[in-house]
C-alpha positions as CSV (number, residue, x, y, z in Angstrom):
1,M,74.7,-71.0,226.3
2,G,71.3,-69.7,225.4
3,T,69.0,-67.7,227.6
4,S,66.7,-70.7,228.2
5,D,69.4,-73.3,229.2
6,K,69.6,-72.7,232.9
7,I,67.3,-73.2,235.8
8,I,67.2,-70.1,238.0
9,N,65.1,-69.2,241.0
10,R,61.9,-68.3,239.2
11,W,61.2,-65.5,241.7
12,L,64.2,-63.6,240.3
13,V,62.2,-63.3,237.1
14,V,59.5,-61.5,239.1
15,V,62.2,-59.1,240.6
16,G,63.5,-58.4,237.1
17,A,60.0,-57.9,235.7
18,I,59.1,-55.4,238.4
19,L,62.3,-53.4,237.9
20,I,61.7,-53.2,234.2
21,Q,58.0,-52.3,234.5
22,L,58.7,-49.5,237.1
23,C,60.5,-47.7,234.3
24,L,58.1,-48.5,231.5
25,G,55.3,-47.1,233.7
26,A,56.8,-43.6,233.3
27,I,54.4,-43.1,230.3
28,Y,51.6,-42.9,232.9
29,A,53.3,-40.1,234.7
30,W,52.7,-37.8,231.7
31,S,49.9,-35.8,233.3
32,V,52.4,-34.3,235.8
33,F,54.1,-32.5,232.9
34,T,51.0,-31.2,231.2
35,P,50.3,-28.2,233.4
36,Y,53.8,-27.0,232.8
37,L,53.6,-27.6,229.0
38,T,50.3,-25.7,228.7
39,G,51.6,-22.8,230.9
40,K,49.1,-23.5,233.6
41,L,52.1,-23.8,235.9
42,P,55.3,-21.9,235.3
43,D,58.4,-23.9,234.2
44,P,61.5,-22.4,236.0
45,V,63.7,-22.7,232.9
46,N,61.7,-22.8,229.7
47,S,58.4,-21.2,228.5
48,F,55.9,-23.6,227.0
49,S,52.5,-22.8,225.5
50,F,51.2,-26.2,224.2
51,T,47.5,-26.6,223.7
52,K,45.7,-29.2,225.6
53,T,45.2,-31.2,222.5
54,Q,49.0,-31.1,221.8
55,T,49.8,-32.5,225.2
56,Q,47.5,-35.4,224.5
57,V,48.9,-36.0,221.0
58,I,52.4,-36.6,222.6
59,F,50.8,-39.0,225.1
60,S,48.8,-40.8,222.4
61,V,51.7,-41.1,220.0
62,G,53.7,-42.7,222.8
63,L,50.9,-45.2,223.5
64,A,50.5,-46.0,219.8
65,A,54.2,-46.6,219.4
66,F,54.2,-48.7,222.5
67,A,51.4,-51.0,221.2
68,L,52.7,-51.2,217.6
69,V,56.3,-51.9,218.4
70,M,55.2,-54.7,220.8
71,V,54.1,-56.8,217.8
72,F,57.6,-56.6,216.5
73,A,59.1,-57.3,219.9
74,G,57.0,-60.4,220.3
75,K,58.5,-61.8,217.0
76,W,62.0,-60.7,217.9
77,Q,62.0,-62.3,221.4
78,A,60.7,-65.6,219.9
79,K,63.8,-65.7,217.7
80,S,66.5,-64.1,219.9
81,G,65.3,-64.5,223.4
82,P,63.7,-62.0,225.8
83,R,66.9,-60.6,227.4
84,K,68.2,-58.9,224.2
85,V,64.8,-57.4,223.5
86,A,64.3,-56.1,227.0
87,M,67.8,-54.5,226.9
88,A,67.1,-52.9,223.6
89,G,63.9,-51.5,225.1
90,G,65.8,-50.0,228.0
91,I,68.3,-48.3,225.8
92,M,65.6,-46.9,223.4
93,L,63.4,-45.6,226.3
94,G,66.4,-44.0,228.0
95,L,67.6,-42.5,224.7
96,G,64.2,-41.0,223.9
97,Y,63.9,-39.2,227.2
98,V,67.6,-38.0,227.1
99,L,67.1,-36.6,223.7
100,G,63.8,-35.1,224.8
101,G,65.6,-33.4,227.7
102,L,68.3,-32.0,225.4
103,L,66.3,-31.1,222.4
104,G,62.6,-31.1,223.4
105,Q,61.8,-27.4,223.4
106,S,59.2,-27.8,220.6
107,F,56.0,-29.8,220.3
108,I,57.3,-31.7,217.3
109,A,60.5,-32.6,219.1
110,Q,58.6,-34.0,222.1
111,V,56.3,-36.0,219.7
112,I,59.5,-37.6,218.2
113,F,61.6,-38.2,221.3
114,I,59.1,-38.8,224.1
115,G,56.3,-40.1,222.0
116,L,57.8,-42.1,219.1
117,I,61.2,-43.2,220.5
118,G,60.3,-43.4,224.2
119,G,57.0,-45.2,223.3
120,A,58.9,-47.7,221.1
121,G,61.3,-48.5,223.9
122,I,58.4,-49.3,226.2
123,G,56.9,-51.5,223.4
124,L,60.2,-53.5,223.2
125,G,60.5,-54.0,226.9
126,Y,56.9,-54.6,227.9
127,V,56.1,-58.1,226.5
128,C,59.2,-59.7,227.8
129,P,58.3,-59.9,231.5
130,I,54.8,-61.0,230.8
131,S,55.8,-63.8,228.4
132,V,58.7,-65.0,230.6
133,G,56.7,-64.8,233.8
134,M,53.9,-67.0,232.4
135,K,56.4,-69.6,231.3
136,W,58.0,-69.8,234.7
137,F,54.7,-69.7,236.5
138,P,52.2,-71.8,234.5
139,D,50.5,-72.7,237.9
140,K,49.9,-69.0,238.8
141,K,49.4,-67.2,235.5
142,G,47.0,-64.5,236.8
143,L,48.9,-63.7,240.0
144,I,52.3,-63.6,238.2
145,T,51.1,-61.5,235.3
146,G,49.6,-59.1,237.8
147,L,52.8,-58.9,239.8
148,A,54.9,-58.6,236.6
149,V,52.9,-55.6,235.4
150,A,52.1,-54.0,238.8
151,G,55.4,-52.2,238.6
152,F,54.0,-50.3,235.6
153,G,51.4,-48.7,237.8
154,F,53.6,-48.2,240.8
155,G,56.3,-46.7,238.5
156,A,53.8,-44.0,237.5
157,L,53.4,-43.2,241.2
158,I,57.1,-43.0,241.8
159,W,58.0,-40.9,238.8
160,M,55.1,-38.5,239.3
161,K,55.8,-37.9,242.9
162,L,59.5,-37.4,242.4
163,A,58.7,-34.8,239.7
164,D,56.1,-33.2,242.0
165,N,56.0,-32.9,245.8
166,W,58.4,-35.7,246.8
167,G,61.4,-34.5,244.9
168,H,60.1,-31.1,243.6
169,L,62.1,-31.8,240.4
170,L,59.8,-29.9,238.1
171,E,59.8,-26.8,240.4
172,N,63.6,-26.8,240.7
173,F,64.8,-28.0,237.3
174,G,61.9,-27.8,234.8
175,V,60.5,-30.3,232.3
176,L,63.5,-30.8,230.1
177,K,66.0,-31.5,232.9
178,V,63.5,-34.0,234.4
179,F,63.3,-35.8,231.1
180,L,67.1,-36.0,231.0
181,F,67.4,-37.3,234.6
182,Y,64.6,-39.9,234.0
183,G,66.1,-41.1,230.7
184,I,69.4,-42.0,232.4
185,A,67.6,-43.8,235.3
186,F,65.3,-45.7,232.9
187,A,68.2,-47.1,230.9
188,V,70.2,-48.3,233.9
189,M,67.2,-49.9,235.7
190,V,65.9,-51.7,232.6
191,L,69.3,-53.1,231.8
192,V,69.7,-54.5,235.3
193,G,66.2,-56.0,235.2
194,S,66.9,-57.6,231.9
195,I,69.5,-59.9,233.4
196,W,66.7,-62.2,234.7
197,M,64.7,-62.1,231.5
198,V,65.4,-65.8,230.5
199,N,63.0,-68.5,229.4
200,P,62.9,-71.8,231.3
201,P,64.3,-74.9,229.5
202,E,61.9,-76.6,227.0
203,G,59.5,-78.8,228.8
204,W,60.3,-77.4,232.3
205,K,57.5,-77.3,234.8
206,P,57.3,-76.4,238.5
207,E,58.0,-79.2,240.9
208,G,54.8,-81.0,241.9
209,W,52.7,-79.2,239.3
210,V,50.6,-81.4,237.0
211,P,49.3,-79.7,233.9
212,P,45.6,-80.0,233.1
213,E,44.8,-83.1,231.0
214,P,44.6,-82.4,227.3
215,K,41.4,-83.0,225.5
216,K,41.1,-86.3,223.7
217,G,40.7,-86.5,219.9
218,K,42.5,-85.3,216.9
219,V,43.3,-81.9,218.2
220,V,46.3,-80.0,219.3
221,S,46.5,-78.0,222.5
222,A,45.6,-74.3,222.6
223,G,49.3,-73.7,223.0
224,D,49.7,-74.4,219.3
225,F,47.7,-71.3,218.2
226,K,50.0,-69.0,216.2
227,P,49.1,-65.4,215.5
228,S,47.9,-66.4,212.0
229,D,45.5,-68.9,213.6
230,M,44.4,-66.5,216.4
231,L,43.6,-63.7,214.0
232,R,41.0,-65.9,212.3
233,R,39.1,-66.5,215.5
234,P,36.2,-64.2,216.6
235,Q,37.5,-64.5,220.2
236,F,40.5,-62.4,219.2
237,Y,38.3,-59.6,217.9
238,G,36.0,-59.8,221.0
239,L,39.0,-59.3,223.3
240,W,40.4,-56.7,221.0
241,V,37.3,-54.5,220.9
242,M,36.9,-54.9,224.7
243,F,40.5,-53.7,225.2
244,I,40.0,-50.7,223.0
245,F,37.0,-49.5,224.9
246,S,38.3,-50.3,228.4
247,G,41.8,-49.0,227.6
248,M,40.4,-45.8,226.1
249,A,38.6,-44.9,229.3
250,G,41.6,-45.4,231.6
251,L,44.1,-43.8,229.2
252,M,41.9,-40.8,228.7
253,T,41.7,-40.3,232.5
254,I,45.4,-40.6,232.9
255,G,46.0,-38.0,230.2
256,I,43.6,-35.4,231.5
257,I,43.1,-36.0,235.2
258,K,45.3,-33.2,236.4
259,L,43.9,-30.6,233.9
260,F,40.4,-31.8,234.5
261,G,40.8,-31.9,238.3
262,I,42.3,-28.4,238.5
263,E,39.5,-26.9,236.4
264,A,36.7,-28.8,238.3
265,L,38.1,-27.9,241.7
266,Q,38.5,-24.3,240.8
267,E,35.2,-23.8,238.9
268,R,32.9,-26.0,241.0
269,G,34.9,-26.4,244.2
270,G,35.9,-22.7,244.5
271,L,39.6,-23.6,245.3
272,P,42.6,-21.5,244.4
273,A,44.8,-22.7,241.5
274,E,47.7,-23.8,243.7
275,Q,45.5,-25.9,246.0
276,A,43.5,-27.4,243.1
277,S,46.8,-28.4,241.4
278,A,48.0,-30.1,244.5
279,I,44.8,-32.1,245.0
280,A,44.5,-33.1,241.3
281,G,48.2,-34.2,241.3
282,T,47.5,-36.3,244.4
283,A,44.5,-37.8,242.8
284,M,46.7,-39.1,239.9
285,A,50.0,-39.7,241.5
286,I,48.7,-41.4,244.7
287,F,45.2,-42.6,244.3
288,Y,45.0,-43.5,240.6
289,S,48.6,-44.8,240.3
290,L,48.6,-46.8,243.5
291,A,45.2,-48.4,242.7
292,N,46.4,-49.1,239.2
293,G,49.3,-51.1,240.5
294,I,47.2,-52.9,243.2
295,G,44.5,-53.6,240.7
296,R,46.8,-55.6,238.5
297,I,47.7,-57.9,241.3
298,I,44.2,-58.3,242.7
299,W,42.4,-58.7,239.4
300,G,45.0,-61.3,238.3
301,T,44.5,-63.2,241.6
302,V,40.7,-63.0,241.5
303,S,40.6,-64.2,237.9
304,D,42.5,-67.3,238.8
305,K,39.6,-68.1,241.2
306,I,36.5,-67.0,239.4
307,G,37.7,-67.1,235.7
308,R,38.6,-64.4,233.2
309,K,35.2,-64.0,231.6
310,I,33.3,-63.0,234.8
311,S,36.3,-60.9,235.9
312,L,36.3,-59.0,232.6
313,F,32.6,-58.5,232.9
314,I,32.7,-57.0,236.4
315,M,35.8,-54.9,235.6
316,T,34.4,-53.3,232.5
317,L,30.9,-52.8,233.9
318,T,32.1,-51.0,237.0
319,Q,34.5,-48.9,235.0
320,G,31.6,-47.8,232.7
321,I,29.5,-46.8,235.7
322,M,32.4,-44.8,237.2
323,M,33.2,-43.0,234.0
324,L,29.6,-41.8,233.8
325,L,29.8,-40.5,237.4
326,F,33.4,-39.1,237.4
327,Y,32.7,-35.8,235.9
328,A,30.2,-34.9,238.6
329,M,32.7,-36.1,241.3
330,G,35.5,-34.0,240.0
331,G,34.6,-30.8,241.9
332,N,34.9,-32.4,245.4
333,Q,38.3,-33.3,246.7
334,Y,37.3,-36.6,248.3
335,L,35.0,-37.7,245.5
336,L,37.8,-37.0,243.1
337,Y,40.1,-39.2,245.1
338,L,37.5,-42.0,245.3
339,G,36.7,-41.9,241.6
340,A,40.4,-41.9,240.7
341,T,41.0,-44.9,242.9
342,I,38.2,-47.0,241.4
343,I,39.0,-46.0,237.8
344,G,42.7,-46.7,238.4
345,F,42.0,-50.0,240.1
346,N,39.8,-51.2,237.2
347,F,42.2,-49.9,234.6
348,G,45.0,-51.9,236.2
349,G,43.0,-55.0,235.7
350,N,43.3,-54.8,232.0
351,F,46.9,-55.7,232.1
352,A,46.4,-58.8,234.2
353,L,43.2,-60.0,232.5
354,F,43.8,-59.5,228.8
355,P,47.2,-61.3,228.7
356,T,45.9,-64.2,230.7
357,A,42.7,-64.4,228.7
358,T,44.9,-64.5,225.6
359,A,46.9,-67.4,227.1
360,D,43.7,-69.2,228.2
361,F,42.1,-68.9,224.7
362,F,45.2,-69.4,222.5
363,G,47.8,-71.0,224.8
364,T,50.9,-70.0,226.8
365,K,53.4,-71.3,224.3
366,N,53.0,-68.4,221.8
367,V,51.7,-65.8,224.2
368,G,54.7,-63.6,223.6
369,Q,53.7,-63.4,219.9
370,N,49.9,-63.5,220.3
371,Y,49.4,-61.0,223.1
372,P,51.1,-58.1,221.2
373,W,48.3,-58.4,218.6
374,V,45.6,-58.1,221.3
375,F,47.6,-55.2,222.7
376,T,47.3,-53.2,219.5
377,A,43.9,-52.4,220.9
378,Y,45.6,-50.5,223.7
379,G,47.3,-48.3,221.2
380,I,44.1,-47.5,219.4
381,G,42.4,-46.7,222.7
382,G,45.4,-44.5,223.6
383,I,44.9,-42.5,220.4
384,I,41.1,-42.2,220.6
385,G,40.7,-41.5,224.4
386,P,43.2,-38.7,225.2
387,I,42.9,-36.9,221.8
388,M,39.1,-37.1,221.9
389,A,39.1,-35.6,225.4
390,G,41.6,-32.9,224.6
391,S,39.7,-31.9,221.4
392,I,36.3,-31.9,223.1
393,R,37.7,-29.6,225.8
394,D,39.4,-27.2,223.3
395,I,36.3,-27.1,221.0
396,L,33.3,-27.4,223.3
397,G,34.9,-25.9,226.4
398,G,34.1,-28.9,228.7
399,W,35.0,-32.5,229.6
400,L,31.6,-34.1,230.1
401,P,31.0,-35.6,226.6
402,A,34.3,-37.4,226.8
403,F,33.4,-39.1,230.1
404,V,29.9,-40.1,228.7
405,I,31.4,-41.6,225.5
406,S,34.0,-43.5,227.5
407,G,31.4,-44.8,230.0
408,I,29.1,-46.1,227.3
409,A,32.0,-47.8,225.6
410,C,33.0,-49.7,228.8
411,I,29.4,-50.9,229.2
412,V,29.5,-52.2,225.7
413,A,32.7,-54.0,226.5
414,A,31.0,-55.6,229.5
415,I,28.2,-56.9,227.2
416,I,30.9,-58.4,224.8
417,A,32.5,-60.1,227.8
418,L,29.3,-62.1,228.4
419,T,29.5,-63.5,224.8
420,L,33.1,-64.8,225.0
421,K,33.6,-68.6,224.6
422,P,36.9,-70.5,224.2
423,P,37.8,-71.1,220.5
424,K,37.4,-74.5,219.0
425,P,40.7,-76.4,219.1
426,L,42.8,-76.6,216.0
427,V,42.3,-79.9,214.1
428,S,45.5,-81.8,213.7
429,N,46.4,-83.2,210.2
430,Q,48.3,-86.0,211.8
């Protein structure tokens, strides 16, 4: 029996989605490792001396592998079903971190194991909960997409705090042992969550839900847009550029917030290194990560009410303003917390708004194949943002230009949002 032949309680899909995404969100916990890899904080087992740029290269390679492999994952799940693809993602993610823990002493090894293999595992697993969730909840696309990806943000919180001041894993075991522990946990949790990654039967709809009336005339529904059709529409490129700019800002902040926070609190706040490290870690692990998860749910719910276009405009505009202000806020503990919260909240909105906007414009039927193409923008933003910031810091000695560039980019994204209109329906030849 195939993975779309049974009617299951559709809320089990949400449980499985959250369980999977909790593990995939580990990529956002990266900044907790960077002070140990640069030697800013001492590793109890190994001695690392990575440059700031190198730490961001590992992060960026992971983000790029995540985004690129997602295109393949969308095609694979359309042929073989989401369960197999999600399981493969869990195995690959776990394997990458286990190998990183066993063999990750060098920069190149971490690029390969944590970046390429781990990132590819995330790319395989990520699209499955989104696609499956939309098919089981056509009546609540924004809310369910937000819930399905909220685990990604909350996962970063859990894995960061376990490594830091909840579990003190980094202090007691060092970077490589933590990679090993996490890899085993990721594989087990994703495999369990994959059990519920099944599509509803063809033609299924929630009881009592009446789909919107299709437009009259010789047209097919938006659900018939295939990737080849979508890639010829300007709406795709509008969403894609917006996602590059908005994603770049949030991913840059994730990659550097602990290093930036420590330096700002020491140099401008006059705090000792240990206290600055604790505050910067809290800014990322609690305020940014928690807001990131909550933002996915709230932005998804709000967009169901006011529409994707106005939601995208508000999100990117406020993000641009915050990026321009955040450098000045970094030297004060409470302003650092406030800025991290707002940036994290808006960043989380990307992952509720862009998949649902893709479904609104190009249909739910093929969203599992279409959204990965939009999501390649995330990979590009993940390369540009963190590496740009790390390079600017290493070359110019400061972080300010990186925040200014990202802020302006987000404001440009807000302007693009105002120009978005639904694509013209495909004309049927029948």
